[in-house]
C-alpha positions as CSV (number, residue, x, y, z in Angstrom):
1,M,24.5,88.5,81.8
2,A,27.3,89.2,84.2
3,I,25.4,90.9,87.0
4,S,22.2,90.0,88.8
5,K,18.8,91.1,87.4
6,K,18.1,93.1,90.5
7,I,21.4,95.1,90.3
8,Q,20.8,95.6,86.6
9,G,17.4,97.1,87.5
10,F,19.0,99.2,90.2
11,L,21.6,100.5,87.8
12,G,18.7,101.9,85.6
13,S,17.3,103.8,88.5
14,S,20.5,104.6,90.3
15,S,21.3,107.9,91.8
16,W,20.8,111.0,89.6
17,I,23.1,112.7,92.0
18,R,26.1,110.7,90.9
19,K,25.0,110.7,87.3
20,M,25.0,114.5,87.2
21,F,28.3,114.7,89.2
22,E,30.0,112.4,86.6
23,E,28.6,114.5,83.7
24,G,30.0,117.5,85.5
25,V,33.5,116.0,85.5
26,S,33.3,115.6,81.8
27,L,32.1,119.2,81.3
28,K,34.9,120.5,83.5
29,N,37.5,118.6,81.4
30,Q,36.0,120.1,78.3
31,Y,35.4,123.7,79.3
32,G,37.5,124.2,82.5
33,A,36.3,123.9,86.1
34,A,35.7,127.7,86.4
35,N,33.2,127.6,83.5
36,V,31.1,124.8,84.9
37,F,28.7,125.5,87.8
38,D,28.3,122.2,89.7
39,F,25.5,122.0,92.3
40,S,25.0,118.3,91.9
41,L,26.7,116.7,94.9
42,G,26.3,117.4,98.6
43,N,30.0,117.5,99.1
44,P,30.8,120.1,101.8
45,N,33.0,122.9,100.5
46,L,33.9,124.2,104.0
47,E,37.1,122.9,105.5
48,P,36.9,121.0,108.8
49,P,37.3,123.1,112.0
50,L,40.9,123.9,112.9
51,R,40.6,121.6,115.9
52,F,40.4,118.7,113.5
53,K,43.8,119.4,112.0
54,E,45.3,119.8,115.4
55,L,43.9,116.5,116.6
56,L,44.9,114.8,113.4
57,R,48.5,115.8,113.9
58,L,48.4,114.9,117.6
59,V,46.8,111.5,117.2
60,A,48.9,110.5,114.2
61,G,52.1,111.4,116.0
62,K,51.4,109.3,119.1
63,D,53.2,106.0,119.5
64,I,50.3,103.8,120.8
65,P,50.8,100.0,120.4
66,G,48.0,98.5,118.3
67,M,46.8,102.0,117.4
68,H,45.7,100.9,113.9
69,G,44.5,97.5,114.8
70,Y,41.0,96.0,115.5
71,M,39.0,97.2,118.4
72,P,35.6,96.1,119.8
73,N,33.2,96.1,116.8
74,A,31.1,98.8,118.5
75,G,34.1,101.1,118.6
76,Y,36.5,102.4,121.2
77,P,34.8,102.7,124.7
78,E,36.2,106.2,125.1
79,T,34.8,107.3,121.8
80,R,31.4,105.8,122.5
81,S,31.4,107.5,125.9
82,A,32.3,110.9,124.4
83,V,29.4,110.6,121.9
84,A,27.0,109.5,124.6
85,S,27.9,112.4,126.8
86,C,27.2,114.9,124.1
87,L,23.9,113.2,123.1
88,R,22.8,113.1,126.8
89,K,22.9,116.9,126.9
90,E,21.4,117.4,123.5
91,H,18.5,115.0,123.9
92,G,17.9,115.2,127.6
93,V,18.0,111.4,128.0
94,L,20.0,110.9,131.1
95,S,20.3,107.1,131.0
96,L,22.1,107.2,127.6
97,S,25.5,105.7,127.9
98,A,28.4,104.3,125.9
99,E,26.6,101.0,125.9
100,H,23.9,102.5,123.6
101,I,26.4,103.9,121.0
102,I,27.9,102.0,118.0
103,M,30.5,103.7,115.9
104,T,29.9,103.2,112.2
105,C,31.2,103.8,108.7
106,G,29.1,107.0,108.2
107,A,25.4,107.4,108.4
108,G,25.0,105.1,105.4
109,G,26.7,102.3,107.3
110,A,24.6,103.1,110.3
111,L,21.3,102.8,108.4
112,N,22.3,99.5,106.9
113,V,23.3,98.1,110.3
114,I,20.0,99.3,111.8
115,L,17.8,97.9,109.1
116,K,19.7,94.6,108.9
117,T,19.1,94.2,112.7
118,L,15.4,95.1,112.8
119,L,13.9,93.8,109.5
120,D,12.7,90.4,108.6
121,P,12.1,89.8,104.8
122,G,8.9,91.4,103.8
123,D,8.8,93.9,106.6
124,E,7.8,97.4,105.5
125,V,9.6,100.7,106.0
126,I,7.5,103.9,105.7
127,I,9.6,106.8,104.2
128,P,8.3,110.3,103.5
129,A,9.0,111.6,100.0
130,P,10.9,113.4,98.6
131,F,13.7,111.3,100.1
132,F,17.4,110.4,99.7
133,V,17.2,107.7,97.0
134,E,19.7,105.4,98.6
135,Y,17.3,104.6,101.4
136,R,15.4,102.3,99.0
137,F,18.6,100.3,98.4
138,Y,19.3,100.1,102.1
139,V,15.9,98.7,102.8
140,D,16.2,96.2,100.0
141,N,19.6,95.1,101.3
142,S,17.8,93.7,104.4
143,G,14.9,92.2,102.5
144,G,12.5,95.0,103.4
145,I,9.9,96.8,101.3
146,T,9.8,100.6,100.9
147,K,6.5,102.3,101.3
148,L,6.7,105.9,100.2
149,V,4.3,108.6,101.6
150,K,4.1,112.1,99.9
151,T,4.7,115.1,102.1
152,K,2.6,118.3,102.0
153,E,3.2,121.2,99.7
154,D,5.7,122.8,102.2
155,F,7.4,119.3,102.6
156,S,6.0,118.9,106.2
157,L,4.9,115.4,107.1
158,D,1.4,114.4,106.1
159,L,0.4,112.4,109.2
160,G,-2.9,111.4,107.6
161,E,-1.2,109.8,104.7
162,I,1.3,108.1,107.0
163,D,-1.6,106.8,109.1
164,I,-3.2,105.0,106.2
165,T,0.1,103.6,105.0
166,F,0.6,101.5,108.1
167,T,-0.1,97.8,107.8
168,E,0.5,94.7,109.9
169,K,3.9,94.4,108.1
170,T,5.1,97.9,109.1
171,K,8.3,97.7,111.2
172,V,10.0,101.0,110.7
173,V,9.2,104.7,110.0
174,L,12.4,106.3,108.6
175,I,12.7,110.1,108.7
176,N,15.4,112.5,107.7
177,S,15.5,115.9,109.4
178,P,16.8,118.3,108.3
179,N,15.8,116.7,105.0
180,N,17.8,116.0,101.9
181,P,16.6,117.2,99.3
182,T,14.2,119.8,100.7
183,G,16.0,121.3,103.8
184,K,12.8,120.8,105.8
185,V,13.0,120.4,109.6
186,Y,10.1,118.5,111.3
187,G,9.0,120.4,114.4
188,E,8.5,119.1,117.9
189,A,4.7,118.9,117.6
190,T,5.0,116.9,114.4
191,I,7.5,114.4,116.0
192,R,5.2,113.9,119.0
193,E,2.2,113.4,116.8
194,L,4.2,110.9,114.7
195,T,5.2,109.1,117.9
196,A,1.6,108.9,119.1
197,L,0.7,107.4,115.7
198,I,3.5,104.8,115.9
199,E,2.5,103.8,119.5
200,E,-1.2,103.5,118.4
201,K,-0.2,101.2,115.5
202,S,2.1,99.2,117.7
203,R,-0.8,98.5,120.0
204,L,-3.1,97.7,117.1
205,Y,-0.8,95.2,115.5
206,R,0.7,94.0,118.8
207,K,4.3,94.5,117.7
208,D,7.1,96.9,118.1
209,I,7.4,99.6,115.4
210,Y,10.5,101.7,115.4
211,L,11.2,105.4,114.5
212,I,14.6,105.8,112.9
213,S,15.9,109.3,112.3
214,D,18.8,109.9,109.9
215,E,20.5,113.1,111.2
216,P,23.8,113.9,109.4
217,Y,22.5,117.5,109.0
218,R,21.3,118.0,112.5
219,D,23.8,120.8,113.3
220,I,23.2,122.6,110.0
221,V,20.1,124.7,110.7
222,Y,19.2,128.4,110.3
223,D,17.1,131.3,111.6
224,G,16.9,129.9,115.1
225,V,15.2,126.6,114.0
226,K,15.9,123.7,116.3
227,V,15.8,120.0,115.5
228,P,13.6,118.2,118.1
229,S,14.8,115.1,119.8
230,I,13.2,111.8,118.7
231,M,14.6,110.1,121.8
232,S,12.7,112.3,124.2
233,A,9.5,111.7,122.3
234,C,9.7,108.1,121.2
235,K,11.0,105.1,123.3
236,N,11.4,102.9,120.3
237,S,13.7,105.2,118.5
238,V,17.2,105.0,116.9
239,I,19.4,107.7,115.6
240,A,21.8,107.3,112.6
241,S,24.2,110.1,112.2
242,S,27.7,111.1,110.9
243,Y,30.3,113.8,111.0
244,S,30.3,114.1,107.2
245,K,28.4,117.4,107.1
246,S,28.8,118.9,110.6
247,L,32.6,118.5,110.5
248,S,33.1,118.3,106.7
249,L,34.5,114.8,107.0
250,A,32.4,113.1,104.2
251,G,35.3,111.1,102.8
252,E,36.4,109.8,106.2
253,R,33.3,107.7,106.7
254,I,32.8,108.1,110.4
255,G,29.4,108.1,112.1
256,F,27.4,106.4,114.8
257,I,24.1,104.7,115.9
258,A,22.4,105.8,119.1
259,V,19.8,103.4,120.5
260,N,17.2,104.8,122.9
261,P,18.0,103.4,126.4
262,E,14.3,103.5,127.2
263,M,13.6,100.9,124.5
264,A,12.3,97.7,126.1
265,D,14.8,95.5,124.2
266,A,17.6,98.0,124.0
267,V,20.3,95.5,125.1
268,E,19.2,92.9,122.5
269,V,18.9,95.6,119.8
270,V,22.4,96.9,120.5
271,N,23.9,93.4,120.5
272,G,22.2,92.7,117.2
273,M,23.6,95.9,115.7
274,I,27.1,95.1,116.9
275,L,26.8,91.7,115.2
276,C,25.4,93.2,112.0
277,N,28.2,95.8,111.9
278,R,30.5,92.8,111.5
279,M,28.2,90.7,109.3
280,L,27.8,93.5,106.7
281,G,31.6,93.7,106.4
282,F,32.1,97.1,108.0
283,V,33.6,95.3,111.0
284,N,34.3,98.6,112.8
285,A,34.5,102.3,112.1
286,P,37.9,103.7,111.1
287,A,40.2,103.7,114.1
288,L,42.0,107.0,113.5
289,M,38.7,108.9,112.9
290,Q,37.2,107.4,116.1
291,R,40.1,108.8,118.1
292,I,39.8,112.2,116.6
293,V,36.0,112.7,116.9
294,S,36.3,111.8,120.5
295,G,37.9,115.2,121.0
296,M,35.5,117.1,118.7
297,Q,32.1,116.6,120.4
298,G,30.2,119.8,120.1
299,E,32.4,121.2,117.3
300,R,31.0,122.1,113.9
301,V,31.8,124.0,110.8
302,D,30.7,127.6,110.4
303,V,27.0,127.1,109.7
304,E,26.7,130.9,109.2
305,E,28.6,130.4,105.9
306,Y,26.0,128.0,104.6
307,R,23.2,130.4,105.7
308,R,24.8,133.2,103.7
309,K,25.1,131.0,100.7
310,R,21.5,129.9,101.1
311,D,20.3,133.5,101.1
312,M,22.5,134.5,98.2
313,L,21.1,131.7,96.1
314,C,17.4,132.1,97.3
315,D,17.4,135.9,96.8
316,G,18.8,135.6,93.3
317,L,16.5,132.9,92.1
318,S,13.4,134.5,93.7
319,S,14.1,137.7,91.9
320,F,14.0,135.8,88.6
321,G,10.7,134.2,89.4
322,Y,11.7,130.7,90.6
323,R,9.4,129.2,93.2
324,F,10.5,127.3,96.3
325,T,10.2,126.9,100.1
326,R,13.3,128.4,101.7
327,P,15.2,125.6,103.5
328,E,15.4,125.5,107.3
329,G,18.5,123.3,107.4
330,A,21.0,121.2,105.4
331,F,22.4,122.8,102.3
332,Y,20.0,122.0,99.6
333,L,17.3,124.0,97.8
334,F,14.4,122.1,96.2
335,V,13.0,124.3,93.4
336,R,9.8,123.9,91.4
337,A,10.6,123.5,87.7
338,P,8.6,125.8,85.4
339,I,7.5,122.7,83.4
340,E,6.3,119.3,84.5
341,D,9.3,117.5,83.1
342,D,12.0,118.3,85.6
343,I,14.6,116.2,83.8
344,E,14.1,118.3,80.6
345,F,14.6,121.5,82.6
346,V,17.7,120.1,84.3
347,R,19.1,119.3,80.9
348,A,18.3,122.8,79.8
349,L,20.3,124.2,82.7
350,Q,23.1,121.7,81.8
351,R,23.3,123.3,78.4
352,R,24.3,126.5,80.2
353,K,26.9,124.4,82.2
354,I,24.8,124.4,85.3
355,L,24.6,121.1,87.0
356,T,21.6,120.3,89.3
357,V,19.7,117.1,90.1
358,P,16.1,116.3,88.9
359,G,13.6,116.0,91.6
360,S,12.4,112.7,90.0
361,G,15.6,111.2,91.5
362,F,14.1,111.9,95.0
363,E,10.5,110.9,94.1
364,G,9.8,114.6,93.8
365,A,8.9,115.0,90.2
366,G,8.5,118.6,89.0
367,Y,11.3,119.9,91.1
368,F,15.1,120.0,90.9
369,R,17.7,120.1,93.7
370,I,20.5,122.6,94.0
371,A,23.3,121.7,96.5
372,Y,24.7,125.1,97.6
373,C,27.7,123.8,99.6
374,V,29.8,125.4,96.9
375,D,32.1,128.4,96.7
376,D,30.5,131.8,96.3
377,A,31.8,132.2,92.7
378,T,29.8,129.2,91.6
379,I,26.6,130.7,92.9
380,I,27.3,134.2,91.5
381,N,28.5,133.1,88.1
382,A,25.6,130.7,87.6
383,M,22.9,133.3,88.2
384,E,22.7,134.6,84.6
385,G,22.3,131.0,83.3
386,F,19.5,130.4,85.8
387,R,17.8,133.6,84.7
388,Q,18.1,132.8,81.0
389,T,16.9,129.2,81.3
390,L,13.8,130.2,83.2
391,K,13.1,133.0,80.8
392,E,13.4,130.6,77.9
393,Y,10.6,128.4,79.4
394,L,8.4,131.2,80.6
395,K,7.9,132.2,76.9
396,F,5.7,129.1,76.3
């Protein structure tokens, strides 16, 4: 056997998202892209703001010695300072500075660095489900153990279930808000109750337990919903984020870690993360993108476009009889399948050239995910197929 047994096992349970995306490529080659309705991948279809292209030309045209060379592993000081300045206003944590920011290769890189820094082998990470499946791999990369906790019917946190999942081995609670795949935003009261629970367990087990929030969708929220600050609620908190979704820069792999300055061991934690950024082979975040995002703090894509697409999709599916909780943020709709076997239903949609992702891939069996970060024509032209597929199963 060429590959390790662990990786062979992971291949068997690897991301349904990529699996469906790759099948979509095959269908498009066979039938033409216009005849395949691909909702599989959360790949933003909106172009970056105009400011991005202006800065890209400006920065690329500058003659700066060593512009494409190494920099401090945490990133350019001016970039970290710009990020910190923006976060200070957003989170109301006045002591947050460049020293608490580490630039990373996207939010995925950020999470791997954070977990590598905090976890000892056997430490447990509590994750509410449904969840982004890659988290399990990130935890395993650092020798940790994933402990999943089901959310409530509306995908809000079940604090009672989280409570009984804590053990003396718990080191981290990892949340994602707005959530992929559900679009749920955890409100301020929930975050404060979760913080109180973490602090209670920290006292009980006489150890530091950390709250990590994965926030690449923080700026993509609708209907006046606001994403509360974990930093203003929880001292032992760390944010992982990226510009993949807010600026439509998914392929550029640029993100950051923000460590709460009120954390007792903040300096040691930051130094550990800087080391792990290097140890994991990331070394540093892309130089060109660091320079550009320095000048794009507070910018974002037109979120109103995603809201419009959400409403177009939700209104259509609701009229056919599909059941779901309307998402508060991100650009995913998590829909209840009309049968228990969500994989079978996704395959039925695929026969009508509609590509979605089974909820089982997110530990949300009985649902399927639709990524609506697509052009309007994809949503409009897929509607009849959605209607016919549901009608087919409602006969039974």
